[in-house]
C-alpha positions as CSV (number, residue, x, y, z in Angstrom):
1,X,13.3,-100.3,-32.3
2,X,9.8,-101.3,-31.5
3,X,6.8,-99.2,-32.4
4,X,6.2,-98.3,-28.7
5,X,9.8,-97.2,-28.2
6,X,9.7,-95.2,-31.4
7,X,6.6,-93.4,-30.3
8,X,8.0,-92.8,-26.9
9,X,11.1,-91.2,-28.4
10,X,9.0,-89.1,-30.7
11,X,7.0,-87.8,-27.7
12,X,10.1,-87.0,-25.8
13,X,11.5,-85.1,-28.8
14,X,8.3,-83.1,-29.2
15,X,8.1,-82.3,-25.5
16,X,11.7,-81.2,-25.4
17,X,11.1,-78.9,-28.4
18,X,7.9,-77.5,-26.9
19,X,9.6,-76.9,-23.5
20,X,12.5,-75.0,-25.2
21,X,10.1,-72.8,-27.2
22,X,7.9,-72.1,-24.2
23,X,10.9,-71.3,-22.0
24,X,12.2,-68.8,-24.6
25,X,8.8,-67.2,-24.9
26,X,8.4,-67.0,-21.1
27,X,11.8,-65.2,-20.8
28,X,10.9,-62.8,-23.6
29,X,7.7,-61.9,-21.8
30,X,9.0,-61.7,-18.2
31,X,12.5,-60.3,-18.8
32,X,12.3,-58.3,-22.0
33,X,8.6,-57.4,-21.8
34,X,8.1,-58.6,-25.4
35,X,4.8,-60.3,-26.2
36,X,5.0,-63.3,-28.5
37,X,4.0,-62.9,-32.1
38,X,0.6,-64.5,-32.9
39,X,2.3,-66.8,-35.4
40,X,4.7,-68.1,-32.8
41,X,1.9,-68.9,-30.5
42,X,0.0,-70.6,-33.3
43,X,3.1,-72.7,-34.2
44,X,3.3,-73.9,-30.6
45,X,-0.4,-74.8,-30.5
46,X,0.1,-76.7,-33.8
47,X,3.0,-78.6,-32.3
48,X,0.9,-79.4,-29.2
49,X,-1.9,-80.7,-31.4
50,X,0.6,-82.8,-33.3
51,X,1.9,-84.3,-30.1
52,X,-1.6,-85.0,-28.8
53,X,-2.4,-86.9,-32.1
54,X,0.8,-88.8,-31.7
55,X,0.0,-89.8,-28.2
56,X,-3.6,-90.7,-29.0
57,X,-2.8,-92.8,-32.1
58,X,-2.7,-96.6,-31.7
């Protein structure tokens, strides 16, 4: 697998994971009226930062 394909697969994996986490968090807020824990929000922000670094890396 080329470097570009590998990077693309990694980005897809991160996006899929982020989407699942955000979807779960959204359902908790809208349906169960439970606010996310600050640690959970921080974890998602860290994952987004990691994804951004992966995308920006050459």
